[in-house]
Short mmCIF file of the C-alpha atoms (twelve columns), coordinates in Angstrom:
data_MODEL
# 
_entry.id   MODEL 
# 
loop_
_atom_site.group_PDB 
_atom_site.id 
_atom_site.type_symbol 
_atom_site.label_atom_id 
_atom_site.label_alt_id 
_atom_site.label_comp_id 
_atom_site.label_asym_id 
_atom_site.label_seq_id 
_atom_site.Cartn_x 
_atom_site.Cartn_y 
_atom_site.Cartn_z 
_atom_site.pdbx_PDB_model_num 
ATOM 1   C CA . MET A 1   27.304  -2.326  -10.990 1 
ATOM 2   C CA . HIS A 2   23.559  -2.920  -11.242 1 
ATOM 3   C CA . GLU A 3   21.872  -4.380  -14.293 1 
ATOM 4   C CA . TYR A 4   18.124  -4.104  -14.475 1 
ATOM 5   C CA . ALA A 5   15.305  -2.657  -16.521 1 
ATOM 6   C CA . PRO A 6   12.114  -0.949  -15.370 1 
ATOM 7   C CA . VAL A 7   8.761   -2.552  -16.098 1 
ATOM 8   C CA . GLY A 8   5.756   -0.289  -16.385 1 
ATOM 9   C CA . CYS A 9   5.778   2.262   -13.573 1 
ATOM 10  C CA . LEU A 10  8.659   1.339   -11.280 1 
ATOM 11  C CA . GLU A 11  9.026   -2.431  -11.098 1 
ATOM 12  C CA . ASN A 12  12.440  -4.033  -11.553 1 
ATOM 13  C CA . THR A 13  13.444  -6.860  -13.875 1 
ATOM 14  C CA . MET A 14  16.624  -8.320  -15.266 1 
ATOM 15  C CA . VAL A 15  17.326  -8.164  -18.999 1 
ATOM 16  C CA . GLY A 16  16.935  -11.210 -21.221 1 
ATOM 17  C CA . ASN A 17  16.699  -13.911 -18.551 1 
ATOM 18  C CA . ASP A 18  13.798  -12.872 -16.352 1 
ATOM 19  C CA . ARG A 19  10.104  -13.752 -16.127 1 
ATOM 20  C CA . SER A 20  9.012   -11.556 -13.262 1 
ATOM 21  C CA . GLY A 21  5.393   -10.532 -13.006 1 
ATOM 22  C CA . THR A 22  4.358   -7.127  -11.736 1 
ATOM 23  C CA . VAL A 23  1.148   -6.061  -9.996  1 
ATOM 24  C CA . ASP A 24  0.226   -9.757  -9.938  1 
ATOM 25  C CA . ASN A 25  -1.424  -9.710  -6.517  1 
ATOM 26  C CA . ASN A 26  -2.640  -6.815  -4.396  1 
ATOM 27  C CA . VAL A 27  -2.776  -7.417  -0.648  1 
ATOM 28  C CA . ASN A 28  -5.202  -5.217  1.262   1 
ATOM 29  C CA . LEU A 29  -3.281  -5.056  4.530   1 
ATOM 30  C CA . LEU A 30  -6.091  -3.208  6.309   1 
ATOM 31  C CA . LYS A 31  -8.378  -6.213  5.854   1 
ATOM 32  C CA . ALA A 32  -6.221  -8.063  8.387   1 
ATOM 33  C CA . VAL A 33  -7.077  -5.400  10.985  1 
ATOM 34  C CA . GLU A 34  -10.788 -5.901  10.319  1 
ATOM 35  C CA . LEU A 35  -10.416 -9.676  10.638  1 
ATOM 36  C CA . VAL A 36  -8.868  -9.189  14.089  1 
ATOM 37  C CA . PHE A 37  -11.985 -7.287  15.184  1 
ATOM 38  C CA . GLY A 38  -14.133 -10.072 13.747  1 
ATOM 39  C CA . ASN A 39  -11.991 -12.920 15.133  1 
ATOM 40  C CA . GLY A 40  -11.383 -14.153 11.598  1 
ATOM 41  C CA . LYS A 41  -14.730 -12.996 10.194  1 
ATOM 42  C CA . ASP A 42  -15.972 -9.886  8.394   1 
ATOM 43  C CA . MET A 43  -17.312 -7.419  10.944  1 
ATOM 44  C CA . ALA A 44  -20.575 -7.063  8.999   1 
ATOM 45  C CA . PRO A 45  -22.187 -8.322  5.782   1 
ATOM 46  C CA . TYR A 46  -21.010 -6.710  2.550   1 
ATOM 47  C CA . PHE A 47  -23.218 -5.957  -0.426  1 
ATOM 48  C CA . ASP A 48  -22.164 -8.028  -3.427  1 
ATOM 49  C CA . PRO A 49  -22.958 -6.125  -6.657  1 
ATOM 50  C CA . MET A 50  -22.529 -9.334  -8.663  1 
ATOM 51  C CA . THR A 51  -25.387 -11.109 -6.893  1 
ATOM 52  C CA . GLY A 52  -27.349 -8.123  -5.611  1 
ATOM 53  C CA . LYS A 53  -27.290 -9.676  -2.139  1 
ATOM 54  C CA . TYR A 54  -25.414 -9.213  1.098   1 
ATOM 55  C CA . THR A 55  -22.647 -11.682 1.843   1 
ATOM 56  C CA . GLU A 56  -23.005 -14.246 4.576   1 
ATOM 57  C CA . ILE A 57  -20.679 -13.820 7.544   1 
ATOM 58  C CA . VAL A 58  -18.567 -16.953 7.740   1 
ATOM 59  C CA . GLN A 59  -15.253 -17.925 9.314   1 
ATOM 60  C CA . GLU A 60  -12.721 -16.785 6.720   1 
ATOM 61  C CA . GLY A 61  -9.505  -16.275 8.631   1 
ATOM 62  C CA . PRO A 62  -8.052  -18.019 11.669  1 
ATOM 63  C CA . VAL A 63  -9.568  -17.656 15.125  1 
ATOM 64  C CA . THR A 64  -7.221  -15.211 16.845  1 
ATOM 65  C CA . GLY A 65  -9.181  -14.502 20.019  1 
ATOM 66  C CA . GLU A 66  -12.245 -12.646 21.231  1 
ATOM 67  C CA . LEU A 67  -11.613 -8.947  21.752  1 
ATOM 68  C CA . ASN A 68  -11.700 -9.232  25.546  1 
ATOM 69  C CA . GLU A 69  -8.885  -11.779 25.303  1 
ATOM 70  C CA . LEU A 70  -6.574  -9.358  23.464  1 
ATOM 71  C CA . ASP A 71  -5.681  -7.512  26.660  1 
ATOM 72  C CA . THR A 72  -2.291  -6.224  25.476  1 
ATOM 73  C CA . PHE A 73  -1.244  -4.559  22.269  1 
ATOM 74  C CA . ASP A 74  1.301   -7.317  21.703  1 
ATOM 75  C CA . LYS A 75  -1.569  -9.818  21.596  1 
ATOM 76  C CA . PHE A 76  -3.540  -7.582  19.233  1 
ATOM 77  C CA . TYR A 77  -0.533  -7.242  16.933  1 
ATOM 78  C CA . ALA A 78  0.113   -10.996 17.027  1 
ATOM 79  C CA . ALA A 79  -3.492  -11.521 15.901  1 
ATOM 80  C CA . PHE A 80  -2.934  -9.001  13.090  1 
ATOM 81  C CA . GLY A 81  0.163   -10.943 12.024  1 
ATOM 82  C CA . LYS A 82  -1.794  -14.210 11.868  1 
ATOM 83  C CA . GLN A 83  -4.592  -12.642 9.819   1 
ATOM 84  C CA . THR A 84  -2.009  -11.093 7.476   1 
ATOM 85  C CA . ALA A 85  -0.374  -14.493 7.007   1 
ATOM 86  C CA . PHE A 86  -3.787  -15.992 6.220   1 
ATOM 87  C CA . ILE A 87  -4.560  -13.362 3.579   1 
ATOM 88  C CA . ILE A 88  -1.192  -13.779 1.887   1 
ATOM 89  C CA . LYS A 89  -1.481  -17.573 1.873   1 
ATOM 90  C CA . LYS A 90  -4.960  -17.343 0.358   1 
ATOM 91  C CA . MET A 91  -3.689  -15.025 -2.385  1 
ATOM 92  C CA . VAL A 92  -0.789  -17.385 -3.088  1 
ATOM 93  C CA . GLU A 93  -3.226  -20.271 -3.491  1 
ATOM 94  C CA . ASN A 94  -5.503  -18.270 -5.779  1 
ATOM 95  C CA . TYR A 95  -2.575  -17.185 -7.926  1 
ATOM 96  C CA . GLU A 96  -1.391  -20.775 -8.221  1 
ATOM 97  C CA . LEU A 97  -4.636  -21.619 -10.044 1 
ATOM 98  C CA . SER A 98  -3.937  -19.083 -12.797 1 
ATOM 99  C CA . GLU A 99  -0.221  -19.974 -12.900 1 
ATOM 100 C CA . SER A 100 -0.932  -23.679 -13.394 1 
ATOM 101 C CA . ILE A 101 -3.464  -22.946 -16.162 1 
ATOM 102 C CA . ARG A 102 -0.936  -20.817 -18.055 1 
ATOM 103 C CA . ALA A 103 1.732   -23.494 -17.662 1 
ATOM 104 C CA . GLU A 104 -0.593  -26.166 -19.015 1 
ATOM 105 C CA . TYR A 105 -2.559  -24.391 -21.737 1 
ATOM 106 C CA . HIS A 106 -0.913  -21.095 -22.741 1 
ATOM 107 C CA . PRO A 107 2.694   -21.614 -23.931 1 
ATOM 108 C CA . THR A 108 4.543   -18.710 -25.543 1 
ATOM 109 C CA . PRO A 109 7.232   -20.343 -27.706 1 
ATOM 110 C CA . TYR A 110 8.433   -17.206 -29.498 1 
ATOM 111 C CA . LEU A 111 8.980   -15.300 -26.231 1 
ATOM 112 C CA . SER A 112 10.630  -18.379 -24.733 1 
ATOM 113 C CA . LEU A 113 13.198  -18.403 -27.555 1 
ATOM 114 C CA . LEU A 114 14.282  -14.911 -26.520 1 
ATOM 115 C CA . VAL A 115 14.643  -15.546 -22.779 1 
ATOM 116 C CA . LYS A 116 17.754  -17.215 -21.413 1 
ATOM 117 C CA . GLY A 117 17.135  -20.426 -19.521 1 
ATOM 118 C CA . CYS A 118 14.137  -21.688 -21.483 1 
ATOM 119 C CA . ARG A 119 16.154  -23.472 -24.171 1 
ATOM 120 C CA . GLU A 120 18.665  -24.783 -21.635 1 
ATOM 121 C CA . LYS A 121 15.886  -26.273 -19.480 1 
ATOM 122 C CA . CYS A 122 13.681  -27.251 -22.439 1 
ATOM 123 C CA . LYS A 123 10.840  -25.419 -20.737 1 
ATOM 124 C CA . ASP A 124 8.468   -22.747 -21.936 1 
ATOM 125 C CA . ILE A 125 8.650   -19.433 -20.071 1 
ATOM 126 C CA . THR A 126 5.163   -20.071 -18.676 1 
ATOM 127 C CA . GLN A 127 6.450   -23.335 -17.177 1 
ATOM 128 C CA . GLY A 128 9.327   -21.731 -15.280 1 
ATOM 129 C CA . GLY A 129 11.960  -21.884 -18.010 1 
ATOM 130 C CA . ALA A 130 13.522  -18.463 -17.420 1 
ATOM 131 C CA . GLU A 131 16.669  -18.251 -15.286 1 
ATOM 132 C CA . ILE A 132 14.931  -15.839 -12.916 1 
ATOM 133 C CA . GLY A 133 11.246  -15.837 -12.043 1 
ATOM 134 C CA . PHE A 134 9.371   -13.748 -9.498  1 
ATOM 135 C CA . VAL A 135 5.705   -13.162 -8.725  1 
ATOM 136 C CA . THR A 136 4.940   -9.813  -7.157  1 
ATOM 137 C CA . MET A 137 2.731   -9.297  -4.128  1 
ATOM 138 C CA . GLU A 138 1.881   -5.592  -3.865  1 
ATOM 139 C CA . GLY A 139 1.056   -4.195  -0.435  1 
ATOM 140 C CA . VAL A 140 -1.927  -1.828  -0.557  1 
ATOM 141 C CA . THR A 141 -3.251  0.494   2.214   1 
ATOM 142 C CA . PHE A 142 0.029   0.458   4.157   1 
ATOM 143 C CA . GLY A 143 -0.304  3.954   5.689   1 
ATOM 144 C CA . THR A 144 -3.949  3.441   6.703   1 
ATOM 145 C CA . THR A 145 -3.019  0.094   8.248   1 
ATOM 146 C CA . VAL A 146 -0.116  1.514   10.274  1 
ATOM 147 C CA . ASP A 147 -2.218  4.477   11.429  1 
ATOM 148 C CA . SER A 148 -5.060  2.120   12.405  1 
ATOM 149 C CA . LEU A 149 -2.720  0.006   14.521  1 
ATOM 150 C CA . LEU A 150 -1.270  3.167   16.067  1 
ATOM 151 C CA . ALA A 151 -4.799  4.365   16.875  1 
ATOM 152 C CA . VAL A 152 -5.723  1.021   18.474  1 
ATOM 153 C CA . LYS A 153 -2.602  1.177   20.618  1 
ATOM 154 C CA . TYR A 154 -3.206  4.808   21.587  1 
ATOM 155 C CA . LEU A 155 -6.968  4.680   22.222  1 
ATOM 156 C CA . VAL A 156 -7.305  1.243   23.814  1 
ATOM 157 C CA . TYR A 157 -4.015  0.331   25.461  1 
ATOM 158 C CA . ASP A 158 -2.126  3.568   26.160  1 
ATOM 159 C CA . LYS A 159 -4.844  6.112   26.995  1 
ATOM 160 C CA . LYS A 160 -7.704  3.719   27.887  1 
ATOM 161 C CA . GLU A 161 -10.150 5.925   25.956  1 
ATOM 162 C CA . CYS A 162 -12.241 2.885   25.041  1 
ATOM 163 C CA . THR A 163 -12.230 -0.894  24.950  1 
ATOM 164 C CA . LEU A 164 -11.722 -2.914  21.791  1 
ATOM 165 C CA . GLU A 165 -15.423 -3.818  21.821  1 
ATOM 166 C CA . GLU A 166 -16.392 -0.144  22.071  1 
ATOM 167 C CA . LEU A 167 -14.045 0.664   19.204  1 
ATOM 168 C CA . ARG A 168 -15.583 -2.150  17.174  1 
ATOM 169 C CA . LYS A 169 -19.055 -0.700  17.753  1 
ATOM 170 C CA . ALA A 170 -17.799 2.721   16.647  1 
ATOM 171 C CA . LEU A 171 -16.437 1.255   13.417  1 
ATOM 172 C CA . LEU A 172 -19.663 -0.621  12.695  1 
ATOM 173 C CA . ALA A 173 -21.597 2.608   13.295  1 
ATOM 174 C CA . ASP A 174 -19.256 4.464   10.896  1 
ATOM 175 C CA . TRP A 175 -18.313 6.597   13.916  1 
ATOM 176 C CA . LYS A 176 -21.881 7.995   14.200  1 
ATOM 177 C CA . GLY A 177 -22.474 8.637   17.888  1 
ATOM 178 C CA . TYR A 178 -18.747 8.250   18.525  1 
ATOM 179 C CA . GLU A 179 -17.555 11.568  17.097  1 
ATOM 180 C CA . ILE A 180 -15.407 12.466  20.109  1 
ATOM 181 C CA . LEU A 181 -13.600 9.133   19.892  1 
ATOM 182 C CA . GLN A 182 -13.200 9.601   16.136  1 
ATOM 183 C CA . SER A 183 -11.690 13.048  16.729  1 
ATOM 184 C CA . LYS A 184 -9.135  11.536  19.097  1 
ATOM 185 C CA . ALA A 185 -8.290  8.866   16.515  1 
ATOM 186 C CA . LEU A 186 -7.852  11.512  13.835  1 
ATOM 187 C CA . TYR A 187 -6.027  14.230  15.735  1 
ATOM 188 C CA . LYS A 188 -4.506  12.737  18.881  1 
ATOM 189 C CA . ALA A 189 -3.244  9.298   17.877  1 
ATOM 190 C CA . PRO A 190 0.268   9.137   16.358  1 
ATOM 191 C CA . LYS A 191 0.585   8.921   12.576  1 
ATOM 192 C CA . TYR A 192 3.054   7.491   10.096  1 
ATOM 193 C CA . GLY A 193 4.531   10.245  7.908   1 
ATOM 194 C CA . ARG A 194 5.551   12.735  10.598  1 
ATOM 195 C CA . ASP A 195 9.122   11.561  11.269  1 
ATOM 196 C CA . ASP A 196 7.919   10.183  14.608  1 
ATOM 197 C CA . ASP A 197 10.384  7.434   15.588  1 
ATOM 198 C CA . GLU A 198 7.858   5.464   17.645  1 
ATOM 199 C CA . ALA A 199 5.189   5.574   14.946  1 
ATOM 200 C CA . ASP A 200 7.663   4.737   12.199  1 
ATOM 201 C CA . ALA A 201 9.051   1.831   14.261  1 
ATOM 202 C CA . LEU A 202 5.598   0.274   14.178  1 
ATOM 203 C CA . GLY A 203 5.495   0.999   10.447  1 
ATOM 204 C CA . LEU A 204 8.750   -0.917  9.971   1 
ATOM 205 C CA . LYS A 205 7.344   -3.777  12.056  1 
ATOM 206 C CA . VAL A 206 4.278   -3.961  9.779   1 
ATOM 207 C CA . MET A 207 6.575   -3.865  6.748   1 
ATOM 208 C CA . ASP A 208 8.689   -6.718  8.090   1 
ATOM 209 C CA . THR A 209 5.614   -8.743  9.058   1 
ATOM 210 C CA . TRP A 210 4.018   -8.884  5.638   1 
ATOM 211 C CA . ALA A 211 7.226   -8.841  3.567   1 
ATOM 212 C CA . GLU A 212 8.738   -11.793 5.458   1 
ATOM 213 C CA . GLU A 213 5.505   -13.721 4.963   1 
ATOM 214 C CA . VAL A 214 5.534   -13.108 1.201   1 
ATOM 215 C CA . TRP A 215 9.107   -14.443 0.888   1 
ATOM 216 C CA . LYS A 216 7.986   -17.831 2.257   1 
ATOM 217 C CA . TYR A 217 6.218   -18.834 -0.952  1 
ATOM 218 C CA . LYS A 218 6.978   -20.093 -4.435  1 
ATOM 219 C CA . THR A 219 4.526   -21.212 -7.091  1 
ATOM 220 C CA . ARG A 220 4.181   -24.996 -7.012  1 
ATOM 221 C CA . SER A 221 3.710   -25.382 -10.763 1 
ATOM 222 C CA . THR A 222 6.633   -23.247 -11.954 1 
ATOM 223 C CA . GLY A 223 8.870   -22.567 -8.942  1 
ATOM 224 C CA . ARG A 224 8.658   -18.777 -9.230  1 
ATOM 225 C CA . GLN A 225 9.480   -16.889 -6.041  1 
ATOM 226 C CA . PHE A 226 6.930   -14.486 -4.544  1 
ATOM 227 C CA . ARG A 227 8.393   -11.088 -3.747  1 
ATOM 228 C CA . PRO A 228 6.929   -7.972  -2.078  1 
ATOM 229 C CA . GLY A 229 6.480   -4.505  -3.520  1 
ATOM 230 C CA . MET A 230 4.297   -1.447  -3.039  1 
ATOM 231 C CA . LEU A 231 2.448   -0.089  -6.020  1 
ATOM 232 C CA . SER A 232 -1.239  0.500   -5.355  1 
ATOM 233 C CA . TRP A 233 -2.140  1.420   -8.969  1 
ATOM 234 C CA . ASN A 234 -5.627  2.727   -8.186  1 
ATOM 235 C CA . TYR A 235 -6.820  -0.026  -5.866  1 
ATOM 236 C CA . TRP A 236 -6.646  2.186   -2.786  1 
ATOM 237 C CA . ILE A 237 -9.593  4.155   -4.179  1 
ATOM 238 C CA . GLY A 238 -11.941 1.230   -4.876  1 
ATOM 239 C CA . SER A 239 -11.061 -0.622  -1.687  1 
ATOM 240 C CA . GLY A 240 -12.206 2.364   0.327   1 
ATOM 241 C CA . TYR A 241 -15.754 1.654   -0.822  1 
ATOM 242 C CA . ILE A 242 -15.559 -1.949  0.340   1 
ATOM 243 C CA . LEU A 243 -13.989 -1.803  3.784   1 
ATOM 244 C CA . LYS A 244 -15.774 -0.595  6.872   1 
ATOM 245 C CA . ALA A 245 -14.585 2.438   8.818   1 
ATOM 246 C CA . SER A 246 -11.055 2.043   10.150  1 
ATOM 247 C CA . PRO A 247 -9.578  2.736   13.606  1 
ATOM 248 C CA . ASN A 248 -7.497  5.681   12.376  1 
ATOM 249 C CA . GLY A 249 -10.698 7.748   12.136  1 
ATOM 250 C CA . ARG A 250 -11.491 7.131   8.482   1 
ATOM 251 C CA . ASN A 251 -15.157 6.830   7.566   1 
ATOM 252 C CA . GLU A 252 -16.650 4.260   5.239   1 
ATOM 253 C CA . ASN A 253 -16.524 5.060   1.521   1 
ATOM 254 C CA . GLN A 254 -13.382 7.160   1.887   1 
ATOM 255 C CA . PHE A 255 -10.194 6.323   0.064   1 
ATOM 256 C CA . LEU A 256 -7.304  4.592   1.721   1 
ATOM 257 C CA . SER A 257 -3.572  5.299   1.596   1 
ATOM 258 C CA . ASN A 258 -1.615  4.860   -1.626  1 
ATOM 259 C CA . ALA A 259 1.425   2.549   -1.817  1 
ATOM 260 C CA . ILE A 260 4.162   3.644   0.627   1 
ATOM 261 C CA . CYS A 261 2.569   7.080   1.126   1 
ATOM 262 C CA . PRO A 262 1.260   8.314   4.467   1 
ATOM 263 C CA . SER A 263 -2.500  8.722   4.751   1 
ATOM 264 C CA . ASN A 264 -3.783  11.961  3.287   1 
ATOM 265 C CA . GLY A 265 -3.770  14.628  5.965   1 
ATOM 266 C CA . ALA A 266 -1.282  12.761  8.152   1 
ATOM 267 C CA . ASP A 267 1.814   14.362  6.586   1 
ATOM 268 C CA . ILE A 268 1.376   17.737  8.293   1 
ATOM 269 C CA . PHE A 269 5.060   18.353  9.042   1 
ATOM 270 C CA . GLY A 270 6.222   18.818  5.481   1 
ATOM 271 C CA . PRO A 271 7.938   16.769  2.774   1 
ATOM 272 C CA . THR A 272 11.142  16.144  4.743   1 
ATOM 273 C CA . ALA A 273 9.289   14.511  7.629   1 
ATOM 274 C CA . ASN A 274 7.225   12.583  5.084   1 
ATOM 275 C CA . SER A 275 10.291  11.228  3.287   1 
ATOM 276 C CA . ASN A 276 12.116  10.482  6.552   1 
ATOM 277 C CA . SER A 277 9.245   8.253   7.645   1 
ATOM 278 C CA . VAL A 278 9.270   6.484   4.299   1 
ATOM 279 C CA . GLY A 279 13.019  5.957   4.607   1 
ATOM 280 C CA . LYS A 280 12.652  4.437   8.061   1 
ATOM 281 C CA . VAL A 281 10.004  1.899   7.082   1 
ATOM 282 C CA . LEU A 282 12.100  0.955   4.059   1 
ATOM 283 C CA . GLY A 283 15.020  0.074   6.280   1 
ATOM 284 C CA . GLY A 284 16.441  3.256   7.718   1 
ATOM 285 C CA . LYS A 285 18.951  5.869   6.653   1 
ATOM 286 C CA . GLY A 286 22.266  4.920   5.121   1 
ATOM 287 C CA . GLU A 287 25.261  6.315   3.337   1 
ATOM 288 C CA . GLU A 288 25.413  6.504   -0.418  1 
ATOM 289 C CA . GLY A 289 26.025  3.055   -1.860  1 
ATOM 290 C CA . ASP A 290 24.649  1.123   1.110   1 
ATOM 291 C CA . TYR A 291 22.475  -1.909  0.468   1 
ATOM 292 C CA . LEU A 292 19.513  -1.062  2.643   1 
ATOM 293 C CA . ASP A 293 16.817  -3.410  3.906   1 
ATOM 294 C CA . TYR A 294 14.375  -2.226  1.246   1 
ATOM 295 C CA . LEU A 295 16.136  -4.551  -1.192  1 
ATOM 296 C CA . ASN A 296 14.695  -7.402  0.876   1 
ATOM 297 C CA . ASN A 297 11.457  -5.758  1.977   1 
ATOM 298 C CA . LEU A 298 10.351  -4.245  -1.315  1 
ATOM 299 C CA . PRO A 299 12.568  -5.395  -4.199  1 
ATOM 300 C CA . ASN A 300 9.756   -4.685  -6.651  1 
ATOM 301 C CA . GLY A 301 9.899   -1.007  -5.706  1 
ATOM 302 C CA . ALA A 302 7.974   1.371   -3.459  1 
ATOM 303 C CA . SER A 303 5.828   3.989   -5.138  1 
ATOM 304 C CA . HIS A 304 5.734   7.261   -3.208  1 
ATOM 305 C CA . THR A 305 3.560   10.018  -4.640  1 
ATOM 306 C CA . ILE A 306 4.053   13.475  -3.176  1 
ATOM 307 C CA . THR A 307 2.562   16.795  -4.230  1 
ATOM 308 C CA . PHE A 308 4.168   20.221  -3.990  1 
ATOM 309 C CA . ASN A 309 2.671   23.626  -4.593  1 
ATOM 310 C CA . THR A 310 3.928   25.545  -7.621  1 
ATOM 311 C CA . ALA A 311 5.474   28.129  -5.255  1 
ATOM 312 C CA . LEU A 312 8.176   25.577  -4.420  1 
ATOM 313 C CA . LEU A 313 10.026  26.288  -7.666  1 
ATOM 314 C CA . LYS A 314 9.394   30.008  -7.893  1 
ATOM 315 C CA . ASP A 315 13.096  31.012  -7.922  1 
ATOM 316 C CA . ALA A 316 16.628  29.606  -8.095  1 
ATOM 317 C CA . HIS A 317 16.995  29.432  -4.315  1 
ATOM 318 C CA . HIS A 318 13.903  27.251  -3.981  1 
ATOM 319 C CA . LYS A 319 15.063  25.050  -6.839  1 
ATOM 320 C CA . GLU A 320 18.360  24.365  -5.038  1 
ATOM 321 C CA . LYS A 321 16.446  23.354  -1.927  1 
ATOM 322 C CA . PHE A 322 14.340  21.019  -4.031  1 
ATOM 323 C CA . LYS A 323 17.480  19.393  -5.461  1 
ATOM 324 C CA . SER A 324 18.779  18.812  -1.944  1 
ATOM 325 C CA . PHE A 325 15.492  17.223  -0.983  1 
ATOM 326 C CA . LEU A 326 15.744  14.801  -3.913  1 
ATOM 327 C CA . ARG A 327 19.322  13.831  -3.010  1 
ATOM 328 C CA . GLY A 328 18.289  13.249  0.586   1 
ATOM 329 C CA . TYR A 329 15.354  11.141  -0.521  1 
ATOM 330 C CA . CYS A 330 17.669  8.750   -2.345  1 
ATOM 331 C CA . LEU A 331 20.033  8.508   0.635   1 
ATOM 332 C CA . ASN A 332 17.052  7.739   2.863   1 
ATOM 333 C CA . GLY A 333 16.431  4.628   0.790   1 
ATOM 334 C CA . GLY A 334 13.545  5.847   -1.334  1 
ATOM 335 C CA . THR A 335 13.189  4.002   -4.635  1 
ATOM 336 C CA . ALA A 336 10.464  5.684   -6.686  1 
ATOM 337 C CA . LEU A 337 9.318   9.213   -5.916  1 
ATOM 338 C CA . GLN A 338 6.356   10.331  -8.034  1 
ATOM 339 C CA . ILE A 339 6.057   14.136  -7.951  1 
ATOM 340 C CA . ASN A 340 3.145   16.424  -8.721  1 
ATOM 341 C CA . ILE A 341 3.674   20.182  -8.729  1 
ATOM 342 C CA . LEU A 342 0.145   21.522  -8.784  1 
ATOM 343 C CA . ASP A 343 -2.044  24.334  -7.591  1 
ATOM 344 C CA . VAL A 344 -5.141  23.149  -5.748  1 
ATOM 345 C CA . ASP A 345 -7.312  26.016  -7.031  1 
ATOM 346 C CA . MET A 346 -6.453  25.030  -10.593 1 
ATOM 347 C CA . LEU A 347 -7.479  21.442  -9.867  1 
ATOM 348 C CA . LYS A 348 -10.820 22.564  -8.475  1 
ATOM 349 C CA . ASP A 349 -11.387 24.750  -11.521 1 
ATOM 350 C CA . ALA A 350 -10.481 21.825  -13.784 1 
ATOM 351 C CA . GLN A 351 -13.031 19.678  -11.981 1 
ATOM 352 C CA . ALA A 352 -15.689 22.345  -12.515 1 
ATOM 353 C CA . HIS A 353 -14.682 23.233  -16.103 1 
ATOM 354 C CA . PRO A 354 -13.071 20.130  -17.652 1 
ATOM 355 C CA . GLN A 355 -13.358 21.502  -21.172 1 
ATOM 356 C CA . ASN A 356 -10.638 24.045  -20.331 1 
ATOM 357 C CA . TYR A 357 -8.130  21.514  -18.945 1 
ATOM 358 C CA . ARG A 358 -8.016  18.614  -21.373 1 
ATOM 359 C CA . HIS A 359 -4.206  18.926  -21.396 1 
ATOM 360 C CA . LEU A 360 -3.687  18.718  -17.597 1 
ATOM 361 C CA . LEU A 361 -1.537  15.715  -16.681 1 
ATOM 362 C CA . VAL A 362 -1.237  14.544  -13.084 1 
ATOM 363 C CA . ARG A 363 0.715   11.811  -11.386 1 
ATOM 364 C CA . ILE A 364 -1.683  9.223   -9.925  1 
ATOM 365 C CA . THR A 365 0.818   6.766   -8.453  1 
ATOM 366 C CA . GLY A 366 3.293   5.064   -10.764 1 
ATOM 367 C CA . TYR A 367 1.566   6.457   -13.813 1 
ATOM 368 C CA . ASN A 368 0.347   9.730   -15.328 1 
ATOM 369 C CA . ALA A 369 -3.210  10.419  -16.440 1 
ATOM 370 C CA . TYR A 370 -5.187  13.358  -17.751 1 
ATOM 371 C CA . PHE A 371 -6.925  14.877  -14.744 1 
ATOM 372 C CA . VAL A 372 -10.270 15.351  -16.482 1 
ATOM 373 C CA . SER A 373 -10.306 11.736  -17.700 1 
ATOM 374 C CA . VAL A 374 -10.219 10.067  -14.275 1 
ATOM 375 C CA . GLY A 375 -13.279 9.574   -12.061 1 
ATOM 376 C CA . LYS A 376 -14.445 12.149  -9.547  1 
ATOM 377 C CA . GLU A 377 -13.373 9.933   -6.640  1 
ATOM 378 C CA . LEU A 378 -9.796  9.919   -7.888  1 
ATOM 379 C CA . GLN A 379 -9.932  13.640  -8.643  1 
ATOM 380 C CA . ASP A 380 -11.093 14.290  -5.074  1 
ATOM 381 C CA . GLU A 381 -8.203  12.195  -3.753  1 
ATOM 382 C CA . ILE A 382 -5.672  14.203  -5.753  1 
ATOM 383 C CA . ILE A 383 -7.163  17.475  -4.497  1 
ATOM 384 C CA . ALA A 384 -7.095  16.196  -0.922  1 
ATOM 385 C CA . ARG A 385 -3.504  15.066  -1.406  1 
ATOM 386 C CA . GLU A 386 -2.483  18.532  -2.590  1 
ATOM 387 C CA . SER A 387 -4.477  20.204  0.183   1 
ATOM 388 C CA . HIS A 388 -2.953  17.854  2.813   1 
ATOM 389 C CA . ARG A 389 -6.549  17.388  3.977   1 
ATOM 390 C CA . GLN A 390 -7.310  14.665  6.507   1 
ATOM 391 C CA . TYR A 391 -8.613  11.576  4.702   1 
# 
């Protein structure tokens, strides 16, 4: 028997004794890849809209080796792991500042009366009084990160198409002058989301790397345990305008992958291959009732948005197939499948004539929104998602 309640989109909480935050921290996993290329530094200055100036390049993360020293993929991945650990630790420290302020200055006595553990401990809920307390660390850009690591392995170490320094120059140039190399990254390198065992094994390794790091921490002021999850909300859109080009062939100013989803355009072998890959990085296939690894890797849930064409449900036979797909998804270990059934031509028409589609609801990630009310960048992402267009 399982006792829990959903919070917001898909997050899990206990009932009456739990103070578990959701979407508290959002880890941009792809940033760790960039820090490897910069040996712990940004690859290039970033424009800061708050100051109107470009940032200074300083040593942010640990020194993990010059690119010519990372002569095996194992060394490159080890550097990625160290940069990931640095980012997570930094986020933990930043969150501790806000947690300690709430504990000191923002008590909630009425809520504390209603939550088991607070009265017994004589502690407010903001001070760690609840019986159970978690802080969520959401992994963002997972698919883009896995595909970028796969591309590095394929281009540099397996096929010797370029060196790491040459790849770095291509990324700094936003692939301009390196179009052939970009094409190989886009269309030749393996991708997560295609039911490719080797690619998905690296995806599971990335999942284990960051999830195990998150579990190491508790808040000092309240003793709440950090836990991993994957709900990108809409951060994968905005982050695409901050990060440089990525090794998987993505250009600057293009959106990244959403939550547990493969990168747009990578899932070219259909929804079954897509869901099989998701199941493998969540801990593998199991029989009904099994406790799979996802309970440890992503106990806060894993948002998976997938879009089908309206033709999928055109008759009873297709509907039965769709039911089988949903049953299989659950047995694979999937936790939160967000489904759109849309026609791409209708979406394009809605973008051109919003006054005619004020009623059109779409699934963004864990939440619904009116299509005409979201920004053009997000609309373009939804259209690309439906079209299965590359990035």
